[in-house]
PQR file with spaces between the fields and no chain letter, atoms N, CA, C, O and H, PARSE charges and radii, in Angstrom:
ATOM       1  N    UNK     1     135.833  103.600  113.290 -0.4000 1.5000
ATOM       2  CA   UNK     1     135.958  104.877  112.869 -0.0000 2.0000
ATOM       3  C    UNK     1     136.400  105.418  113.965  0.5500 1.7000
ATOM       4  O    UNK     1     135.896  105.297  115.082 -0.5500 1.4000
ATOM       5  N    UNK     2     137.799  106.313  113.535 -0.4000 1.5000
ATOM       6  CA   UNK     2     138.311  106.874  114.461 -0.0000 2.0000
ATOM       7  C    UNK     2     137.629  108.777  114.850  0.5500 1.7000
ATOM       8  O    UNK     2     137.980  109.594  115.701 -0.5500 1.4000
ATOM       9  H    UNK     2     138.208  106.412  112.628  0.4000 1.0000
ATOM      10  N    UNK     3     136.875  108.816  114.069 -0.4000 1.5000
ATOM      11  CA   UNK     3     135.955  110.046  114.080 -0.0000 2.0000
ATOM      12  C    UNK     3     135.025  109.569  114.593  0.5500 1.7000
ATOM      13  O    UNK     3     134.368  108.561  114.336 -0.5500 1.4000
ATOM      14  H    UNK     3     136.590  108.152  113.378  0.4000 1.0000
ATOM      15  N    UNK     4     134.906  110.937  115.982 -0.4000 1.5000
ATOM      16  CA   UNK     4     133.662  110.807  116.943 -0.0000 2.0000
ATOM      17  C    UNK     4     132.539  111.299  116.073  0.5500 1.7000
ATOM      18  O    UNK     4     132.535  112.100  115.138 -0.5500 1.4000
ATOM      19  H    UNK     4     135.440  111.756  116.191  0.4000 1.0000
ATOM      20  N    UNK     5     131.158  110.277  116.899 -0.4000 1.5000
ATOM      21  CA   UNK     5     130.004  111.443  116.264 -0.0000 2.0000
ATOM      22  C    UNK     5     129.845  113.185  116.000  0.5500 1.7000
ATOM      23  O    UNK     5     129.530  113.967  115.104 -0.5500 1.4000
ATOM      24  H    UNK     5     131.161  109.626  117.659  0.4000 1.0000
ATOM      25  N    UNK     6     130.293  113.186  117.435 -0.4000 1.5000
ATOM      26  CA   UNK     6     130.129  114.457  117.733 -0.0000 2.0000
ATOM      27  C    UNK     6     130.889  115.672  116.768  0.5500 1.7000
ATOM      28  O    UNK     6     130.427  116.719  116.315 -0.5500 1.4000
ATOM      29  H    UNK     6     130.548  112.550  118.164  0.4000 1.0000
ATOM      30  N    UNK     7     132.448  114.977  116.643 -0.4000 1.5000
ATOM      31  CA   UNK     7     133.457  115.676  115.430 -0.0000 2.0000
ATOM      32  C    UNK     7     132.579  115.441  114.403  0.5500 1.7000
ATOM      33  O    UNK     7     132.406  116.600  114.025 -0.5500 1.4000
ATOM      34  H    UNK     7     132.824  114.127  117.011  0.4000 1.0000
ATOM      35  N    UNK     8     131.880  114.739  113.660 -0.4000 1.5000
ATOM      36  CA   UNK     8     131.320  114.443  112.436 -0.0000 2.0000
ATOM      37  C    UNK     8     130.129  115.554  112.201  0.5500 1.7000
ATOM      38  O    UNK     8     130.017  116.049  111.080 -0.5500 1.4000
ATOM      39  H    UNK     8     132.020  113.798  113.967  0.4000 1.0000
ATOM      40  N    UNK     9     129.277  115.928  113.219 -0.4000 1.5000
ATOM      41  CA   UNK     9     127.836  116.705  113.454 -0.0000 2.0000
ATOM      42  C    UNK     9     128.362  117.864  113.207  0.5500 1.7000
ATOM      43  O    UNK     9     127.888  118.450  112.235 -0.5500 1.4000
ATOM      44  H    UNK     9     129.368  115.526  114.130  0.4000 1.0000
ATOM      45  N    UNK    10     129.703  118.696  114.134 -0.4000 1.5000
ATOM      46  CA   UNK    10     130.414  119.691  114.225 -0.0000 2.0000
ATOM      47  C    UNK    10     130.837  120.053  112.499  0.5500 1.7000
ATOM      48  O    UNK    10     131.046  121.171  112.028 -0.5500 1.4000
ATOM      49  H    UNK    10     130.088  118.219  114.924  0.4000 1.0000
ATOM      50  N    UNK    11     130.871  118.918  111.886 -0.4000 1.5000
ATOM      51  CA   UNK    11     131.769  119.064  110.565 -0.0000 2.0000
ATOM      52  C    UNK    11     130.583  119.743  109.825  0.5500 1.7000
ATOM      53  O    UNK    11     130.615  120.857  109.302 -0.5500 1.4000
ATOM      54  H    UNK    11     130.701  118.010  112.268  0.4000 1.0000
ATOM      55  N    UNK    12     129.518  118.872  109.868 -0.4000 1.5000
ATOM      56  CA   UNK    12     128.022  119.042  109.093 -0.0000 2.0000
ATOM      57  C    UNK    12     127.836  120.375  108.998  0.5500 1.7000
ATOM      58  O    UNK    12     127.659  120.980  107.941 -0.5500 1.4000
ATOM      59  H    UNK    12     129.492  117.967  110.293  0.4000 1.0000
ATOM      60  N    UNK    13     127.879  120.925  110.259 -0.4000 1.5000
ATOM      61  CA   UNK    13     127.041  121.909  110.898 -0.0000 2.0000
ATOM      62  C    UNK    13     128.118  123.223  109.844  0.5500 1.7000
ATOM      63  O    UNK    13     127.613  124.337  109.700 -0.5500 1.4000
ATOM      64  H    UNK    13     128.024  120.433  111.117  0.4000 1.0000
ATOM      65  N    UNK    14     129.071  123.037  109.409 -0.4000 1.5000
ATOM      66  CA   UNK    14     130.109  124.113  108.986 -0.0000 2.0000
ATOM      67  C    UNK    14     129.943  124.284  107.240  0.5500 1.7000
ATOM      68  O    UNK    14     130.404  125.107  106.449 -0.5500 1.4000
ATOM      69  H    UNK    14     129.482  122.132  109.526  0.4000 1.0000
ATOM      70  N    UNK    15     128.878  122.850  107.047 -0.4000 1.5000
ATOM      71  CA   UNK    15     129.072  122.592  105.621 -0.0000 2.0000
ATOM      72  C    UNK    15     128.271  123.797  104.625  0.5500 1.7000
ATOM      73  O    UNK    15     127.573  124.311  105.499 -0.5500 1.4000
ATOM      74  H    UNK    15     128.504  122.182  107.690  0.4000 1.0000
ATOM      75  N    UNK    16     128.013  124.393  103.632 -0.4000 1.5000
ATOM      76  CA   UNK    16     127.102  124.780  103.012 -0.0000 2.0000
ATOM      77  C    UNK    16     125.774  124.205  102.960  0.5500 1.7000
ATOM      78  O    UNK    16     125.561  123.037  103.285 -0.5500 1.4000
ATOM      79  H    UNK    16     128.580  123.976  102.921  0.4000 1.0000
ATOM      80  N    UNK    17     124.824  125.050  102.535 -0.4000 1.5000
ATOM      81  CA   UNK    17     123.396  124.567  102.327 -0.0000 2.0000
ATOM      82  C    UNK    17     122.963  123.668  101.280  0.5500 1.7000
ATOM      83  O    UNK    17     122.116  122.799  101.490 -0.5500 1.4000
ATOM      84  H    UNK    17     124.997  125.999  102.271  0.4000 1.0000
ATOM      85  N    UNK    18     123.594  123.873  100.004 -0.4000 1.5000
ATOM      86  CA   UNK    18     123.813  122.480   98.958 -0.0000 2.0000
ATOM      87  C    UNK    18     124.653  121.713   99.652  0.5500 1.7000
ATOM      88  O    UNK    18     123.868  120.873  100.092 -0.5500 1.4000
ATOM      89  H    UNK    18     124.282  124.578   99.833  0.4000 1.0000
ATOM      90  N    UNK    19     125.819  121.388  100.098 -0.4000 1.5000
ATOM      91  CA   UNK    19     126.773  120.622  100.678 -0.0000 2.0000
ATOM      92  C    UNK    19     125.733  119.403  101.667  0.5500 1.7000
ATOM      93  O    UNK    19     125.702  118.174  101.737 -0.5500 1.4000
ATOM      94  H    UNK    19     126.457  122.070   99.740  0.4000 1.0000
ATOM      95  N    UNK    20     124.940  120.580  102.348 -0.4000 1.5000
ATOM      96  CA   UNK    20     124.216  119.548  103.396 -0.0000 2.0000
ATOM      97  C    UNK    20     123.201  119.131  102.655  0.5500 1.7000
ATOM      98  O    UNK    20     122.774  118.104  103.182 -0.5500 1.4000
ATOM      99  H    UNK    20     124.965  121.578  102.291  0.4000 1.0000
ATOM     100  N    UNK    21     122.440  119.460  101.466 -0.4000 1.5000
ATOM     101  CA   UNK    21     121.485  118.530  100.648 -0.0000 2.0000
ATOM     102  C    UNK    21     121.964  117.934  100.425  0.5500 1.7000
ATOM     103  O    UNK    21     121.344  116.881  100.576 -0.5500 1.4000
ATOM     104  H    UNK    21     122.787  120.295  101.038  0.4000 1.0000
ATOM     105  N    UNK    22     123.357  117.690   99.890 -0.4000 1.5000
ATOM     106  CA   UNK    22     123.687  116.511   99.057 -0.0000 2.0000
ATOM     107  C    UNK    22     124.170  115.568   99.821  0.5500 1.7000
ATOM     108  O    UNK    22     124.481  114.511   99.273 -0.5500 1.4000
ATOM     109  H    UNK    22     123.861  118.545   99.767  0.4000 1.0000
ATOM     110  N    UNK    23     124.317  115.687  100.999 -0.4000 1.5000
ATOM     111  CA   UNK    23     125.322  114.750  101.903 -0.0000 2.0000
ATOM     112  C    UNK    23     123.699  114.184  102.562  0.5500 1.7000
ATOM     113  O    UNK    23     123.567  112.960  102.556 -0.5500 1.4000
ATOM     114  H    UNK    23     124.065  116.546  101.444  0.4000 1.0000
ATOM     115  N    UNK    24     122.482  115.023  103.119 -0.4000 1.5000
ATOM     116  CA   UNK    24     121.360  114.108  102.725 -0.0000 2.0000
ATOM     117  C    UNK    24     121.052  113.153  102.209  0.5500 1.7000
ATOM     118  O    UNK    24     120.827  112.005  102.595 -0.5500 1.4000
ATOM     119  H    UNK    24     122.589  116.018  103.124  0.4000 1.0000
ATOM     120  N    UNK    25     121.031  114.018  100.591 -0.4000 1.5000
ATOM     121  CA   UNK    25     120.913  112.898   99.609 -0.0000 2.0000
ATOM     122  C    UNK    25     121.411  111.429   99.286  0.5500 1.7000
ATOM     123  O    UNK    25     120.788  110.397   99.041 -0.5500 1.4000
ATOM     124  H    UNK    25     121.214  114.950  100.277  0.4000 1.0000
ATOM     125  N    UNK    26     122.678  111.697   99.370 -0.4000 1.5000
ATOM     126  CA   UNK    26     123.720  110.571  100.088 -0.0000 2.0000
ATOM     127  C    UNK    26     123.128  109.710  101.504  0.5500 1.7000
ATOM     128  O    UNK    26     122.961  108.493  101.429 -0.5500 1.4000
ATOM     129  H    UNK    26     123.185  112.536   99.569  0.4000 1.0000
ATOM     130  N    UNK    27     122.934  110.208  102.346 -0.4000 1.5000
ATOM     131  CA   UNK    27     122.801  109.557  102.891 -0.0000 2.0000
ATOM     132  C    UNK    27     121.187  108.831  103.156  0.5500 1.7000
ATOM     133  O    UNK    27     121.096  107.939  103.999 -0.5500 1.4000
ATOM     134  H    UNK    27     123.069  111.197  102.406  0.4000 1.0000
ATOM     135  N    UNK    28     120.245  109.176  102.562 -0.4000 1.5000
ATOM     136  CA   UNK    28     119.124  108.865  101.880 -0.0000 2.0000
ATOM     137  C    UNK    28     119.444  107.328  101.080  0.5500 1.7000
ATOM     138  O    UNK    28     119.004  106.187  101.220 -0.5500 1.4000
ATOM     139  H    UNK    28     120.319  109.901  101.877  0.4000 1.0000
ATOM     140  N    UNK    29     120.217  107.825  100.389 -0.4000 1.5000
ATOM     141  CA   UNK    29     120.527  106.825   99.329 -0.0000 2.0000
ATOM     142  C    UNK    29     121.460  105.276   99.873  0.5500 1.7000
ATOM     143  O    UNK    29     121.241  104.104   99.566 -0.5500 1.4000
ATOM     144  H    UNK    29     120.574  108.752  100.275  0.4000 1.0000
ATOM     145  N    UNK    30     122.535  105.872  100.775 -0.4000 1.5000
ATOM     146  CA   UNK    30     122.735  104.534  101.682 -0.0000 2.0000
ATOM     147  C    UNK    30     121.872  103.559  102.401  0.5500 1.7000
ATOM     148  O    UNK    30     121.965  102.333  102.326 -0.5500 1.4000
ATOM     149  H    UNK    30     122.713  106.825  101.023  0.4000 1.0000
ATOM     150  N    UNK    31     120.904  104.339  103.202 -0.4000 1.5000
ATOM     151  CA   UNK    31     119.802  103.859  104.129 -0.0000 2.0000
ATOM     152  C    UNK    31     119.259  103.218  103.566  0.5500 1.7000
ATOM     153  O    UNK    31     119.181  102.114  104.104 -0.5500 1.4000
ATOM     154  H    UNK    31     120.828  105.334  103.263  0.4000 1.0000
ATOM     155  N    UNK    32     118.534  103.323  102.224 -0.4000 1.5000
ATOM     156  CA   UNK    32     117.925  102.601  100.797 -0.0000 2.0000
ATOM     157  C    UNK    32     118.865  101.030  100.508  0.5500 1.7000
ATOM     158  O    UNK    32     118.839   99.802  100.429 -0.5500 1.4000
ATOM     159  H    UNK    32     118.598  104.220  101.787  0.4000 1.0000
ATOM     160  N    UNK    33     119.504  102.052  100.455 -0.4000 1.5000
ATOM     161  CA   UNK    33     120.719  100.465  100.048 -0.0000 2.0000
ATOM     162  C    UNK    33     120.706   99.479  101.066  0.5500 1.7000
ATOM     163  O    UNK    33     120.212   98.380  100.812 -0.5500 1.4000
ATOM     164  H    UNK    33     119.525  103.049  100.520  0.4000 1.0000
ATOM     165  N    UNK    34     121.213   99.738  102.254 -0.4000 1.5000
ATOM     166  CA   UNK    34     121.671   98.905  103.866 -0.0000 2.0000
ATOM     167  C    UNK    34     119.946   98.203  103.992  0.5500 1.7000
ATOM     168  O    UNK    34     119.825   96.994  104.189 -0.5500 1.4000
ATOM     169  H    UNK    34     121.614  100.631  102.460  0.4000 1.0000
ATOM     170  N    UNK    35     118.827   99.019  103.866 -0.4000 1.5000
ATOM     171  CA   UNK    35     117.583   98.548  103.671 -0.0000 2.0000
ATOM     172  C    UNK    35     117.071   96.991  103.453  0.5500 1.7000
ATOM     173  O    UNK    35     116.677   96.002  104.071 -0.5500 1.4000
ATOM     174  H    UNK    35     118.926  100.001  103.706  0.4000 1.0000
ATOM     175  N    UNK    36     117.423   97.597  101.837 -0.4000 1.5000
ATOM     176  CA   UNK    36     117.555   96.612  100.249 -0.0000 2.0000
ATOM     177  C    UNK    36     118.060   95.448  100.970  0.5500 1.7000
ATOM     178  O    UNK    36     117.466   94.371  101.024 -0.5500 1.4000
ATOM     179  H    UNK    36     117.743   98.400  101.335  0.4000 1.0000
ATOM     180  N    UNK    37     119.365   95.750  101.612 -0.4000 1.5000
ATOM     181  CA   UNK    37     120.037   94.138  101.407 -0.0000 2.0000
ATOM     182  C    UNK    37     119.612   93.680  102.724  0.5500 1.7000
ATOM     183  O    UNK    37     119.673   92.459  102.875 -0.5500 1.4000
ATOM     184  H    UNK    37     119.847   96.625  101.568  0.4000 1.0000
ATOM     185  N    UNK    38     119.185   94.388  103.742 -0.4000 1.5000
ATOM     186  CA   UNK    38     118.390   93.506  104.857 -0.0000 2.0000
ATOM     187  C    UNK    38     116.910   93.058  104.588  0.5500 1.7000
ATOM     188  O    UNK    38     116.419   92.792  105.685 -0.5500 1.4000
ATOM     189  H    UNK    38     119.136   95.379  103.619  0.4000 1.0000
ATOM     190  N    UNK    39     116.250   92.918  103.865 -0.4000 1.5000
ATOM     191  CA   UNK    39     115.428   92.656  102.907 -0.0000 2.0000
ATOM     192  C    UNK    39     116.063   91.357  102.344  0.5500 1.7000
ATOM     193  O    UNK    39     116.059   90.313  102.995 -0.5500 1.4000
ATOM     194  H    UNK    39     116.649   93.133  102.973  0.4000 1.0000
ATOM     195  N    UNK    40     116.522   91.446  101.306 -0.4000 1.5000
ATOM     196  CA   UNK    40     117.333   90.689  100.542 -0.0000 2.0000
ATOM     197  C    UNK    40     117.856   89.310  101.350  0.5500 1.7000
ATOM     198  O    UNK    40     117.912   88.144  100.962 -0.5500 1.4000
ATOM     199  H    UNK    40     116.526   92.294  100.776  0.4000 1.0000
ATOM     200  N    UNK    41     118.161   89.833  102.443 -0.4000 1.5000
ATOM     201  CA   UNK    41     118.832   88.362  103.350 -0.0000 2.0000
ATOM     202  C    UNK    41     117.896   88.129  104.336  0.5500 1.7000
ATOM     203  O    UNK    41     118.139   87.052  104.880 -0.5500 1.4000
ATOM     204  H    UNK    41     118.115   90.781  102.759  0.4000 1.0000
ATOM     205  N    UNK    42     116.695   88.815  104.909 -0.4000 1.5000
ATOM     206  CA   UNK    42     115.792   87.955  105.359 -0.0000 2.0000
ATOM     207  C    UNK    42     114.872   86.848  104.459  0.5500 1.7000
ATOM     208  O    UNK    42     114.431   85.773  104.866 -0.5500 1.4000
ATOM     209  H    UNK    42     116.497   89.690  104.468  0.4000 1.0000
ATOM     210  N    UNK    43     114.725   87.429  103.141 -0.4000 1.5000
ATOM     211  CA   UNK    43     114.528   86.476  101.707 -0.0000 2.0000
ATOM     212  C    UNK    43     115.310   85.343  101.790  0.5500 1.7000
ATOM     213  O    UNK    43     114.775   84.258  102.017 -0.5500 1.4000
ATOM     214  H    UNK    43     115.084   88.302  102.810  0.4000 1.0000
ATOM     215  N    UNK    44     116.509   85.444  101.636 -0.4000 1.5000
ATOM     216  CA   UNK    44     117.348   84.618  101.420 -0.0000 2.0000
ATOM     217  C    UNK    44     117.098   83.150  102.803  0.5500 1.7000
ATOM     218  O    UNK    44     116.898   81.944  102.653 -0.5500 1.4000
ATOM     219  H    UNK    44     116.944   86.326  101.451  0.4000 1.0000
ATOM     220  N    UNK    45     117.235   84.012  104.061 -0.4000 1.5000
ATOM     221  CA   UNK    45     116.438   83.392  105.532 -0.0000 2.0000
ATOM     222  C    UNK    45     115.357   82.447  104.969  0.5500 1.7000
ATOM     223  O    UNK    45     115.426   81.222  104.875 -0.5500 1.4000
ATOM     224  H    UNK    45     117.398   84.991  104.183  0.4000 1.0000
ATOM     225  N    UNK    46     114.582   83.072  104.697 -0.4000 1.5000
ATOM     226  CA   UNK    46     113.207   82.073  104.577 -0.0000 2.0000
ATOM     227  C    UNK    46     113.121   81.305  103.722  0.5500 1.7000
ATOM     228  O    UNK    46     112.692   80.176  103.959 -0.5500 1.4000
ATOM     229  H    UNK    46     114.527   84.068  104.774  0.4000 1.0000
ATOM     230  N    UNK    47     113.536   81.719  102.364 -0.4000 1.5000
ATOM     231  CA   UNK    47     113.560   80.578  101.022 -0.0000 2.0000
ATOM     232  C    UNK    47     114.423   79.138  101.677  0.5500 1.7000
ATOM     233  O    UNK    47     114.255   77.990  101.265 -0.5500 1.4000
ATOM     234  H    UNK    47     113.885   82.636  102.172  0.4000 1.0000
ATOM     235  N    UNK    48     115.351   79.551  102.775 -0.4000 1.5000
ATOM     236  CA   UNK    48     116.245   78.379  103.430 -0.0000 2.0000
ATOM     237  C    UNK    48     115.541   77.719  104.745  0.5500 1.7000
ATOM     238  O    UNK    48     115.819   76.577  105.110 -0.5500 1.4000
ATOM     239  H    UNK    48     115.488   80.483  103.110  0.4000 1.0000
ATOM     240  N    UNK    49     114.850   78.334  105.241 -0.4000 1.5000
ATOM     241  CA   UNK    49     113.489   77.942  106.258 -0.0000 2.0000
ATOM     242  C    UNK    49     112.746   77.211  105.415  0.5500 1.7000
ATOM     243  O    UNK    49     112.502   76.027  105.648 -0.5500 1.4000
ATOM     244  H    UNK    49     114.625   79.262  104.944  0.4000 1.0000
ATOM     245  N    UNK    50     112.389   77.726  104.540 -0.4000 1.5000
ATOM     246  CA   UNK    50     110.900   76.887  103.987 -0.0000 2.0000
ATOM     247  C    UNK    50     111.430   75.672  103.246  0.5500 1.7000
ATOM     248  O    UNK    50     110.508   74.945  102.876 -0.5500 1.4000
ATOM     249  H    UNK    50     112.587   78.687  104.350  0.4000 1.0000
ATOM     250  N    UNK    51     112.786   75.180  102.878 -0.4000 1.5000
ATOM     251  CA   UNK    51     113.091   74.319  102.038 -0.0000 2.0000
ATOM     252  C    UNK    51     113.905   73.281  102.715  0.5500 1.7000
ATOM     253  O    UNK    51     114.464   72.278  102.272 -0.5500 1.4000
ATOM     254  H    UNK    51     113.535   75.770  103.179  0.4000 1.0000
ATOM     255  N    UNK    52     113.810   73.878  104.126 -0.4000 1.5000
ATOM     256  CA   UNK    52     113.938   73.134  105.816 -0.0000 2.0000
ATOM     257  C    UNK    52     112.997   72.624  105.989  0.5500 1.7000
ATOM     258  O    UNK    52     113.098   71.472  106.410 -0.5500 1.4000
ATOM     259  H    UNK    52     113.356   74.693  104.487  0.4000 1.0000
ATOM     260  N    UNK    53     111.390   73.268  105.734 -0.4000 1.5000
ATOM     261  CA   UNK    53     110.243   72.975  106.351 -0.0000 2.0000
ATOM     262  C    UNK    53     110.350   73.448  107.909  0.5500 1.7000
ATOM     263  O    UNK    53     109.860   72.820  108.847 -0.5500 1.4000
ATOM     264  H    UNK    53     111.308   74.204  105.392  0.4000 1.0000
ATOM     265  N    UNK    54     110.995   74.526  108.000 -0.4000 1.5000
ATOM     266  CA   UNK    54     111.287   75.166  109.072 -0.0000 2.0000
ATOM     267  C    UNK    54     110.198   76.404  109.444  0.5500 1.7000
ATOM     268  O    UNK    54     110.082   76.909  110.560 -0.5500 1.4000
ATOM     269  H    UNK    54     111.393   75.035  107.237  0.4000 1.0000
ATOM     270  N    UNK    55     109.420   76.773  108.224 -0.4000 1.5000
ATOM     271  CA   UNK    55     108.762   78.267  107.734 -0.0000 2.0000
ATOM     272  C    UNK    55     107.898   77.449  108.135  0.5500 1.7000
ATOM     273  O    UNK    55     107.708   76.269  107.842 -0.5500 1.4000
ATOM     274  H    UNK    55     109.514   76.362  107.317  0.4000 1.0000
ATOM     275  N    UNK    56     107.020   78.625  109.311 -0.4000 1.5000
ATOM     276  CA   UNK    56     105.303   78.629  109.632 -0.0000 2.0000
ATOM     277  C    UNK    56     104.326   79.389  108.921  0.5500 1.7000
ATOM     278  O    UNK    56     104.223   80.613  108.852 -0.5500 1.4000
ATOM     279  H    UNK    56     107.174   79.584  109.549  0.4000 1.0000
ATOM     280  N    UNK    57     103.630   78.509  108.407 -0.4000 1.5000
ATOM     281  CA   UNK    57     102.232   79.152  107.109 -0.0000 2.0000
ATOM     282  C    UNK    57     101.421   78.544  107.920  0.5500 1.7000
ATOM     283  O    UNK    57     101.379   77.353  108.227 -0.5500 1.4000
ATOM     284  H    UNK    57     103.713   77.514  108.463  0.4000 1.0000
ATOM     285  N    UNK    58     100.431   79.889  108.433 -0.4000 1.5000
ATOM     286  CA   UNK    58      99.365   79.458  108.935 -0.0000 2.0000
ATOM     287  C    UNK    58      98.023   78.985  107.957  0.5500 1.7000
ATOM     288  O    UNK    58      98.091   79.156  106.740 -0.5500 1.4000
ATOM     289  H    UNK    58     100.465   80.857  108.184  0.4000 1.0000
ATOM     290  N    UNK    59      96.922   78.437  108.527 -0.4000 1.5000
ATOM     291  CA   UNK    59      96.245   77.706  107.794 -0.0000 2.0000
ATOM     292  C    UNK    59      94.949   78.927  107.325  0.5500 1.7000
ATOM     293  O    UNK    59      94.295   79.123  106.300 -0.5500 1.4000
ATOM     294  H    UNK    59      96.867   78.298  109.516  0.4000 1.0000
ATOM     295  N    UNK    60      95.041   79.740  109.055 -0.4000 1.5000
ATOM     296  CA   UNK    60      93.813   80.643  108.587 -0.0000 2.0000
ATOM     297  C    UNK    60      94.402   81.529  109.913  0.5500 1.7000
ATOM     298  O    UNK    60      95.597   81.526  110.210 -0.5500 1.4000
ATOM     299  H    UNK    60      95.572   79.580  109.887  0.4000 1.0000
ATOM     300  N    UNK    61      93.387   82.270  110.644 -0.4000 1.5000
ATOM     301  CA   UNK    61      93.809   83.546  111.171 -0.0000 2.0000
ATOM     302  C    UNK    61      93.533   82.968  112.854  0.5500 1.7000
ATOM     303  O    UNK    61      93.802   83.786  113.735 -0.5500 1.4000
ATOM     304  H    UNK    61      92.417   82.272  110.403  0.4000 1.0000
ATOM     305  N    UNK    62      93.001   81.568  113.296 -0.4000 1.5000
ATOM     306  CA   UNK    62      93.066   81.187  114.021 -0.0000 2.0000
ATOM     307  C    UNK    62      94.343   80.620  114.504  0.5500 1.7000
ATOM     308  O    UNK    62      95.052   80.902  115.470 -0.5500 1.4000
ATOM     309  H    UNK    62      92.783   80.904  112.580  0.4000 1.0000
ATOM     310  N    UNK    63      94.451   79.635  113.447 -0.4000 1.5000
ATOM     311  CA   UNK    63      95.871   78.893  113.525 -0.0000 2.0000
ATOM     312  C    UNK    63      97.099   80.044  113.873  0.5500 1.7000
ATOM     313  O    UNK    63      97.917   79.835  114.769 -0.5500 1.4000
ATOM     314  H    UNK    63      93.876   79.406  112.663  0.4000 1.0000
ATOM     315  N    UNK    64      97.109   81.160  113.120 -0.4000 1.5000
ATOM     316  CA   UNK    64      97.927   82.130  113.464 -0.0000 2.0000
ATOM     317  C    UNK    64      97.730   82.740  114.752  0.5500 1.7000
ATOM     318  O    UNK    64      98.750   83.140  115.313 -0.5500 1.4000
ATOM     319  H    UNK    64      96.444   81.330  112.392  0.4000 1.0000
ATOM     320  N    UNK    65      96.736   82.878  115.276 -0.4000 1.5000
ATOM     321  CA   UNK    65      96.359   83.517  117.009 -0.0000 2.0000
ATOM     322  C    UNK    65      96.995   82.292  117.893  0.5500 1.7000
ATOM     323  O    UNK    65      97.502   82.440  119.004 -0.5500 1.4000
ATOM     324  H    UNK    65      95.907   82.553  114.820  0.4000 1.0000
ATOM     325  N    UNK    66      96.881   81.173  117.252 -0.4000 1.5000
ATOM     326  CA   UNK    66      97.480   80.139  118.498 -0.0000 2.0000
ATOM     327  C    UNK    66      99.097   80.425  118.136  0.5500 1.7000
ATOM     328  O    UNK    66      99.705   80.980  119.052 -0.5500 1.4000
ATOM     329  H    UNK    66      96.469   81.053  116.348  0.4000 1.0000
ATOM     330  N    UNK    67      99.792   80.157  117.063 -0.4000 1.5000
ATOM     331  CA   UNK    67     101.264   80.761  116.857 -0.0000 2.0000
ATOM     332  C    UNK    67     101.657   81.707  117.536  0.5500 1.7000
ATOM     333  O    UNK    67     102.696   81.591  118.186 -0.5500 1.4000
ATOM     334  H    UNK    67      99.299   79.707  116.319  0.4000 1.0000
ATOM     335  N    UNK    68     100.925   82.862  117.547 -0.4000 1.5000
ATOM     336  CA   UNK    68     101.503   83.937  118.258 -0.0000 2.0000
ATOM     337  C    UNK    68     101.003   84.339  119.659  0.5500 1.7000
ATOM     338  O    UNK    68     101.291   85.399  120.215 -0.5500 1.4000
ATOM     339  H    UNK    68     100.081   82.956  117.020  0.4000 1.0000
ATOM     340  N    UNK    69     100.111   83.231  120.234 -0.4000 1.5000
ATOM     341  CA   UNK    69     100.324   83.353  121.890 -0.0000 2.0000
ATOM     342  C    UNK    69     101.223   82.137  122.118  0.5500 1.7000
ATOM     343  O    UNK    69     101.160   81.669  123.255 -0.5500 1.4000
ATOM     344  H    UNK    69      99.877   82.370  119.782  0.4000 1.0000
ATOM     345  N    UNK    70     101.748   81.752  121.567 -0.4000 1.5000
ATOM     346  CA   UNK    70     102.849   80.301  121.760 -0.0000 2.0000
ATOM     347  C    UNK    70     102.214   79.179  121.699  0.5500 1.7000
ATOM     348  O    UNK    70     102.826   78.117  121.813 -0.5500 1.4000
ATOM     349  H    UNK    70     101.799   82.132  120.643  0.4000 1.0000
C-alpha cells in the first residue's frame, strides 16, 4: 500500500457523516470476514493435527492442568 496510514486517516476525516458510517460498516464487514477465515484456518489445522494424532485432548481437569504447566 503506497498511501500512508496518516494520509488515509486525513482523508477519512474529510468524509461526510454518511460516508464515515458506510466506511465503518464496510470495515466491520471486512474484519468479520477476516476473523471467520482465521477461525476456519484454525479448524483445518486442528483437523489435520487430529488425523496425525498430534491433537491433545485432556481426559479431565487434572490432565489439562498438567499439560498447561508443562
